[in-house]
N, CA, C and O of each residue as an XYZ file, in Angstrom:
532
protein
N     179.745    176.202     -9.759
C     178.400    176.553     -9.417
C     177.451    175.651    -10.203
O     177.631    175.450    -11.405
N     176.472    175.125     -9.543
C     175.543    174.203    -10.153
C     174.206    174.895    -10.358
O     173.667    175.528     -9.450
N     173.660    174.755    -11.623
C     172.357    175.338    -11.939
C     171.309    174.230    -12.019
O     171.561    173.161    -12.575
N     170.188    174.487    -11.484
C     169.083    173.539    -11.606
C     168.384    173.778    -12.944
O     168.026    174.902    -13.295
N     168.206    172.686    -13.670
C     167.525    172.792    -14.958
C     166.026    172.714    -14.756
O     165.513    171.963    -13.927
N     165.345    173.530    -15.556
C     163.889    173.445    -15.531
C     163.462    172.274    -16.386
O     164.004    172.061    -17.471
N     162.518    171.532    -15.919
C     161.985    170.441    -16.713
C     160.972    171.008    -17.685
O     160.049    171.734    -17.314
N     161.181    170.647    -18.956
C     160.282    171.129    -20.002
C     159.189    170.094    -20.228
O     159.462    168.899    -20.339
N     158.003    170.547    -20.291
C     156.888    169.662    -20.572
C     156.245    170.138    -21.870
O     155.791    171.277    -21.976
N     156.216    169.229    -22.867
C     155.645    169.573    -24.164
C     154.329    168.822    -24.322
O     154.300    167.593    -24.267
N     153.275    169.541    -24.513
C     151.969    168.943    -24.751
C     151.630    169.086    -26.231
O     151.803    170.154    -26.818
N     151.147    168.002    -26.824
C     150.708    168.040    -28.207
C     149.201    168.196    -28.190
O     148.498    167.356    -27.629
N     148.698    169.253    -28.791
C     147.244    169.454    -28.793
C     146.544    168.317    -29.542
O     147.054    167.814    -30.543
N     145.397    167.930    -29.055
C     144.671    166.812    -29.655
C     144.213    167.146    -31.079
O     144.082    166.233    -31.894
N     143.974    168.381    -31.399
C     143.573    168.737    -32.772
C     144.723    168.494    -33.746
O     144.490    168.124    -34.897
N     145.950    168.697    -33.301
C     147.104    168.441    -34.159
C     147.230    166.941    -34.439
O     147.626    166.550    -35.536
N     146.899    166.110    -33.466
C     146.956    164.659    -33.667
C     145.949    164.226    -34.730
O     146.231    163.340    -35.537
N     144.790    164.848    -34.724
C     143.785    164.539    -35.743
C     144.270    164.923    -37.127
O     144.063    164.180    -38.086
N     144.913    166.074    -37.241
C     145.466    166.514    -38.521
C     146.550    165.561    -39.018
O     146.605    165.233    -40.203
N     147.402    165.124    -38.108
C     148.473    164.196    -38.480
C     147.877    162.873    -38.954
O     148.310    162.324    -39.967
N     146.891    162.362    -38.229
C     146.251    161.100    -38.616
C     145.579    161.233    -39.983
O     145.667    160.318    -40.802
N     144.916    162.346    -40.237
C     144.258    162.569    -41.522
C     145.286    162.617    -42.654
O     145.073    162.012    -43.704
N     146.381    163.319    -42.455
C     147.430    163.407    -43.480
C     148.051    162.039    -43.757
O     148.320    161.705    -44.910
N     148.280    161.245    -42.705
C     148.808    159.904    -42.909
C     147.826    159.032    -43.675
O     148.220    158.252    -44.542
N     146.557    159.166    -43.353
C     145.528    158.407    -44.056
C     145.534    158.742    -45.545
O     145.515    157.837    -46.380
N     145.559    160.013    -45.882
C     145.608    160.446    -47.288
C     146.868    159.897    -47.961
O     146.807    159.402    -49.087
N     147.999    159.983    -47.280
C     149.272    159.504    -47.822
C     149.185    158.026    -48.187
O     149.582    157.639    -49.286
N     148.669    157.191    -47.279
C     148.614    155.761    -47.541
C     147.541    155.396    -48.565
O     147.705    154.415    -49.291
N     146.480    156.133    -48.643
C     145.465    155.880    -49.663
C     146.044    156.144    -51.048
O     145.795    155.383    -51.984
N     146.801    157.201    -51.177
C     147.421    157.517    -52.467
C     148.437    156.443    -52.850
O     148.505    156.041    -54.012
N     149.227    155.974    -51.879
C     150.225    154.943    -52.176
C     149.594    153.594    -52.491
O     150.183    152.794    -53.219
N     148.421    153.333    -51.961
C     147.798    152.021    -52.127
C     146.880    151.945    -53.345
O     146.179    150.948    -53.518
N     146.867    152.954    -54.173
C     145.967    152.926    -55.327
C     146.328    151.760    -56.229
O     147.443    151.242    -56.173
N     145.385    151.353    -57.055
C     145.571    150.193    -57.922
C     146.717    150.426    -58.906
O     146.948    151.544    -59.367
N     147.423    149.347    -59.212
C     148.530    149.423    -60.164
C     147.990    149.668    -61.561
O     147.093    148.959    -62.018
N     148.527    150.657    -62.232
C     148.102    150.995    -63.582
C     149.037    150.321    -64.571
O     150.242    150.575    -64.565
N     148.483    149.461    -65.423
C     149.291    148.742    -66.400
C     149.422    149.495    -67.721
O     149.942    148.938    -68.687
N     148.969    150.739    -67.789
C     148.988    151.464    -69.060
C     150.411    151.785    -69.525
O     150.620    152.066    -70.705
N     151.392    151.747    -68.615
C     152.768    152.031    -69.005
C     153.427    150.838    -69.701
O     154.496    150.974    -70.295
N     152.785    149.674    -69.627
C     153.341    148.488    -70.260
C     153.099    148.546    -71.757
O     151.997    148.860    -72.207
N     154.124    148.245    -72.516
C     154.001    148.253    -73.969
C     153.890    146.809    -74.433
O     154.890    146.096    -74.514
N     152.659    146.377    -74.739
C     152.423    144.994    -75.089
C     151.442    144.913    -76.233
O     150.372    145.519    -76.181
N     151.792    144.175    -77.260
C     150.897    143.873    -78.364
C     150.859    142.364    -78.498
O     151.901    141.743    -78.712
N     149.690    141.756    -78.378
C     149.625    140.298    -78.402
C     149.903    139.720    -79.781
O     149.685    140.365    -80.807
N     150.391    138.483    -79.774
C     150.543    137.751    -81.021
C     149.154    137.383    -81.530
O     148.173    137.516    -80.798
N     149.060    136.925    -82.771
C     147.764    136.611    -83.360
C     147.699    135.151    -83.780
O     148.698    134.563    -84.194
N     146.507    134.577    -83.665
C     146.270    133.196    -84.096
C     144.801    133.067    -84.458
O     143.999    133.951    -84.155
N     144.450    131.956    -85.111
C     143.045    131.731    -85.468
C     142.473    130.613    -84.609
O     143.224    129.849    -84.003
N     141.133    130.512    -84.552
C     140.408    129.495    -83.805
C     140.830    129.455    -82.333
O     141.334    128.442    -81.849
N     140.621    130.559    -81.639
C     141.012    130.667    -80.235
C     139.861    130.306    -79.309
O     138.694    130.479    -79.662
N     140.194    129.802    -78.118
C     139.214    129.518    -77.083
C     139.347    130.546    -75.976
O     140.423    131.105    -75.761
N     138.244    130.796    -75.271
C     138.278    131.712    -74.145
C     138.869    131.038    -72.909
O     139.058    129.822    -72.889
N     139.159    131.830    -71.884
C     139.729    131.303    -70.648
C     138.939    131.847    -69.465
O     138.449    132.976    -69.492
N     138.824    131.022    -68.424
C     138.128    131.457    -67.202
C     139.025    132.434    -66.437
O     140.137    132.740    -66.867
N     138.535    132.907    -65.325
C     139.301    133.876    -64.535
C     140.555    133.224    -63.959
O     140.631    132.002    -63.823
N     141.521    134.048    -63.630
C     142.795    133.569    -63.113
C     143.323    134.532    -62.064
O     142.942    135.702    -62.036
N     144.201    134.034    -61.202
C     144.819    134.848    -60.161
C     146.168    135.403    -60.606
O     146.638    136.406    -60.068
N     146.787    134.753    -61.585
C     148.173    135.070    -61.930
C     148.286    135.459    -63.399
O     147.732    134.798    -64.278
N     149.012    136.541    -63.647
C     149.258    137.023    -64.992
C     150.746    137.359    -65.128
O     151.301    138.098    -64.314
N     151.379    136.812    -66.160
C     152.789    137.096    -66.435
C     152.849    137.792    -67.784
O     152.221    137.346    -68.745
N     153.600    138.883    -67.860
C     153.671    139.672    -69.087
C     155.120    139.955    -69.446
O     155.929    140.284    -68.579
N     155.440    139.828    -70.715
C     156.734    140.267    -71.243
C     156.427    141.391    -72.217
O     155.751    141.176    -73.223
N     156.922    142.597    -71.924
C     156.571    143.757    -72.743
C     157.567    143.962    -73.888
O     158.450    143.135    -74.118
N     157.406    145.072    -74.591
C     158.221    145.379    -75.772
C     159.711    145.449    -75.436
O     160.553    145.063    -76.248
N     160.030    145.938    -74.251
C     161.430    146.050    -73.827
C     161.950    144.784    -73.172
O     163.013    144.800    -72.551
N     161.209    143.681    -73.303
C     161.551    142.384    -72.708
C     161.633    142.433    -71.188
O     162.372    141.660    -70.578
N     160.870    143.344    -70.573
C     160.770    143.373    -69.117
C     159.694    142.395    -68.702
O     158.710    142.202    -69.415
N     159.881    141.780    -67.556
C     158.995    140.734    -67.061
C     158.149    141.282    -65.913
O     158.676    141.913    -64.996
N     156.839    141.041    -65.963
C     155.913    141.531    -64.944
C     155.066    140.376    -64.422
O     154.590    139.547    -65.198
N     154.882    140.327    -63.115
C     154.001    139.361    -62.472
C     152.865    140.138    -61.835
O     153.080    140.895    -60.888
N     151.653    139.955    -62.351
C     150.464    140.701    -61.909
C     150.720    142.208    -61.907
O     150.321    142.905    -60.974
N     151.379    142.704    -62.940
C     151.601    144.136    -63.110
C     152.815    144.692    -62.396
O     153.145    145.863    -62.580
N     153.494    143.885    -61.582
C     154.680    144.343    -60.855
C     155.918    143.765    -61.533
O     155.987    142.564    -61.794
N     156.888    144.620    -61.814
C     158.105    144.141    -62.458
C     158.825    143.156    -61.542
O     158.919    143.372    -60.333
N     159.333    142.075    -62.130
C     159.988    141.014    -61.356
C     161.126    140.450    -62.186
O     161.104    140.525    -63.414
N     162.109    139.891    -61.523
C     163.222    139.257    -62.212
C     162.916    137.804    -62.518
O     162.081    137.182    -61.861
N     163.592    137.272    -63.510
C     163.387    135.881    -63.916
C     163.669    134.923    -62.760
O     162.969    133.922    -62.605
N     164.677    135.215    -61.954
C     165.066    134.325    -60.867
C     163.975    134.193    -59.800
O     163.884    133.154    -59.146
N     163.158    135.214    -59.613
C     162.129    135.190    -58.568
C     160.745    134.834    -59.106
O     159.783    134.780    -58.340
N     160.634    134.594    -60.400
C     159.319    134.385    -61.013
C     158.620    133.129    -60.507
O     157.459    133.199    -60.105
N     159.299    131.979    -60.518
C     158.665    130.724    -60.104
C     158.172    130.812    -58.665
O     157.062    130.372    -58.366
N     158.971    131.368    -57.783
C     158.586    131.505    -56.369
C     157.379    132.440    -56.239
O     156.466    132.171    -55.459
N     157.375    133.524    -56.994
C     156.248    134.454    -56.953
C     154.954    133.815    -57.431
O     153.891    134.057    -56.859
N     155.038    132.994    -58.485
C     153.851    132.309    -59.000
C     153.344    131.294    -57.974
O     152.139    131.192    -57.743
N     154.263    130.544    -57.357
C     153.876    129.577    -56.331
C     153.130    130.252    -55.185
O     152.121    129.736    -54.702
N     153.630    131.405    -54.756
C     152.980    132.129    -53.657
C     151.584    132.590    -54.046
O     150.656    132.504    -53.242
N     151.426    133.078    -55.272
C     150.117    133.560    -55.705
C     149.117    132.420    -55.907
O     147.931    132.579    -55.617
N     149.584    131.284    -56.398
C     148.685    130.152    -56.620
C     148.316    129.467    -55.308
O     147.219    128.926    -55.169
N     149.233    129.494    -54.353
C     148.968    128.885    -53.053
C     148.652    127.404    -53.190
O     149.347    126.671    -53.894
N     147.599    126.974    -52.513
C     147.207    125.564    -52.515
C     146.025    125.319    -53.445
O     145.227    124.411    -53.213
N     145.912    126.112    -54.480
C     144.798    125.955    -55.425
C     144.852    124.569    -56.073
O     145.930    124.097    -56.438
N     143.701    123.919    -56.216
C     143.686    122.578    -56.818
C     143.927    122.644    -58.328
O     143.826    123.707    -58.941
N     144.248    121.490    -58.912
C     144.429    121.424    -60.358
C     143.155    121.901    -61.043
O     142.049    121.639    -60.569
N     143.314    122.591    -62.141
C     142.183    123.160    -62.852
C     141.914    124.598    -62.437
O     141.237    125.336    -63.152
N     142.442    124.997    -61.283
C     142.299    126.376    -60.815
C     143.667    127.020    -60.644
O     143.814    127.978    -59.885
N     144.657    126.506    -61.338
C     146.024    127.024    -61.246
C     146.421    127.689    -62.574
O     147.555    127.558    -63.033
N     145.477    128.393    -63.169
C     145.694    129.012    -64.473
C     146.619    130.216    -64.356
O     146.439    131.071    -63.489
N     147.601    130.269    -65.233
C     148.526    131.405    -65.321
C     148.443    131.941    -66.740
O     148.707    131.217    -67.701
N     148.074    133.220    -66.872
C     148.021    133.856    -68.191
C     149.410    134.346    -68.563
O     150.060    135.037    -67.779
N     149.859    133.994    -69.742
C     151.152    134.461    -70.239
C     150.892    135.390    -71.410
O     150.355    134.978    -72.438
N     151.279    136.648    -71.245
C     151.122    137.657    -72.294
C     152.525    138.013    -72.775
O     153.342    138.519    -72.006
N     152.794    137.751    -74.029
C     154.118    137.998    -74.600
C     153.975    138.973    -75.752
O     153.135    138.779    -76.631
N     154.783    140.015    -75.758
C     154.776    140.979    -76.866
C     155.099    140.245    -78.155
O     155.913    139.321    -78.163
N     154.470    140.651    -79.229
C     154.608    139.935    -80.501
C     156.038    139.916    -81.023
O     156.380    139.044    -81.821
N     156.887    140.856    -80.596
C     158.265    140.904    -81.072
C     159.253    140.233    -80.118
O     160.455    140.234    -80.385
N     158.774    139.664    -79.019
C     159.671    139.011    -78.056
C     160.236    137.729    -78.668
O     159.558    137.026    -79.418
N     161.478    137.450    -78.332
C     162.131    136.250    -78.862
C     162.088    135.117    -77.841
O     161.793    135.329    -76.665
N     162.386    133.913    -78.317
C     162.352    132.727    -77.458
C     163.332    132.851    -76.293
O     163.119    132.254    -75.238
N     164.383    133.608    -76.473
C     165.361    133.810    -75.411
C     164.708    134.367    -74.151
O     165.172    134.094    -73.044
N     163.643    135.140    -74.304
C     162.971    135.765    -73.170
C     161.754    134.983    -72.681
O     161.506    134.940    -71.476
N     160.984    134.359    -73.587
C     159.759    133.721    -73.108
C     159.912    132.238    -72.762
O     159.089    131.711    -72.015
N     160.928    131.548    -73.273
C     161.092    130.140    -72.917
C     161.412    129.937    -71.431
O     160.837    129.039    -70.817
N     162.312    130.738    -70.825
C     162.536    130.581    -69.382
C     161.292    130.896    -68.547
O     161.106    130.338    -67.466
N     160.451    131.785    -69.050
C     159.207    132.113    -68.350
C     158.270    130.912    -68.368
O     157.646    130.594    -67.356
N     158.169    130.245    -69.511
C     157.334    129.046    -69.616
C     157.837    127.972    -68.656
O     157.037    127.298    -68.007
N     159.150    127.810    -68.561
C     159.730    126.836    -67.634
C     159.414    127.203    -66.189
O     159.117    126.323    -65.382
N     159.474    128.480    -65.851
C     159.166    128.920    -64.482
C     157.707    128.659    -64.130
O     157.404    128.252    -63.009
N     156.805    128.890    -65.073
C     155.382    128.633    -64.833
C     155.155    127.148    -64.606
O     154.400    126.766    -63.712
N     155.798    126.311    -65.401
C     155.675    124.862    -65.234
C     156.263    124.417    -63.898
O     155.683    123.574    -63.214
N     157.415    124.982    -63.524
C     158.052    124.616    -62.264
C     157.183    125.000    -61.065
O     157.215    124.331    -60.033
N     156.411    126.073    -61.202
C     155.540    126.526    -60.115
C     154.227    125.748    -60.080
O     153.429    125.932    -59.161
N     153.994    124.885    -61.060
C     152.770    124.082    -61.089
C     151.586    124.799    -61.700
O     150.441    124.421    -61.453
N     151.837    125.814    -62.484
C     150.756    126.566    -63.116
C     150.299    125.938    -64.416
O     151.077    125.285    -65.111
N     149.023    126.141    -64.743
C     148.468    125.727    -66.030
C     148.589    126.915    -66.975
O     147.929    127.935    -66.778
N     149.416    126.791    -67.986
C     149.770    127.899    -68.862
C     148.687    128.184    -69.889
O     148.194    127.277    -70.560
N     148.325    129.459    -70.001
C     147.396    129.928    -71.029
C     148.043    131.121    -71.710
O     148.396    132.096    -71.047
N     148.205    131.054    -73.034
C     148.761    132.170    -73.788
C     147.649    133.115    -74.190
O     146.540    132.681    -74.504
N     147.941    134.410    -74.180
C     146.981    135.423    -74.607
C     147.346    135.828    -76.028
O     148.456    136.292    -76.289
N     146.393    135.645    -76.946
C     146.617    135.969    -78.349
C     145.435    136.763    -78.876
O     144.343    136.698    -78.312
N     145.638    137.503    -79.940
C     144.557    138.145    -80.662
C     144.171    137.251    -81.826
O     145.031    136.640    -82.461
N     142.875    137.174    -82.105
C     142.432    136.351    -83.229
C     142.695    137.075    -84.534
O     142.417    138.268    -84.653
N     143.231    136.357    -85.518
C     143.486    136.943    -86.846
C     142.172    137.250    -87.517
O     141.214    136.483    -87.419
N     142.133    138.367    -88.193
C     140.903    138.765    -88.909
C     141.244    139.158    -90.303
O     140.358    139.525    -91.075
């Protein structure tokens, strides 16, 4: 015996679509908030007779735990040069400044490869230091 199936028609009320769109909007706004660098543990090294630096697009940081960050986002050493190249783009010489912030207790084992990556990407290296007082 064969039964005929009823076709089900499901209508989504337009007010529910507005609620869904609003919830998605809130969700993406929360996810897109600015990166907070307060979790980074960094104390700059100190030096005397320092010069100021103009604005820059790229910032590289090595924190207390020797983790590497590119513009506040954690990154591996292998991807650093490529990431810097992408951020600098086709900027002319003199506008390819890369700030290097190294925790005062970091060893050369961690910051020397970073310096090489910045040079390989064509960046003009600027170290961030605190002035001795």
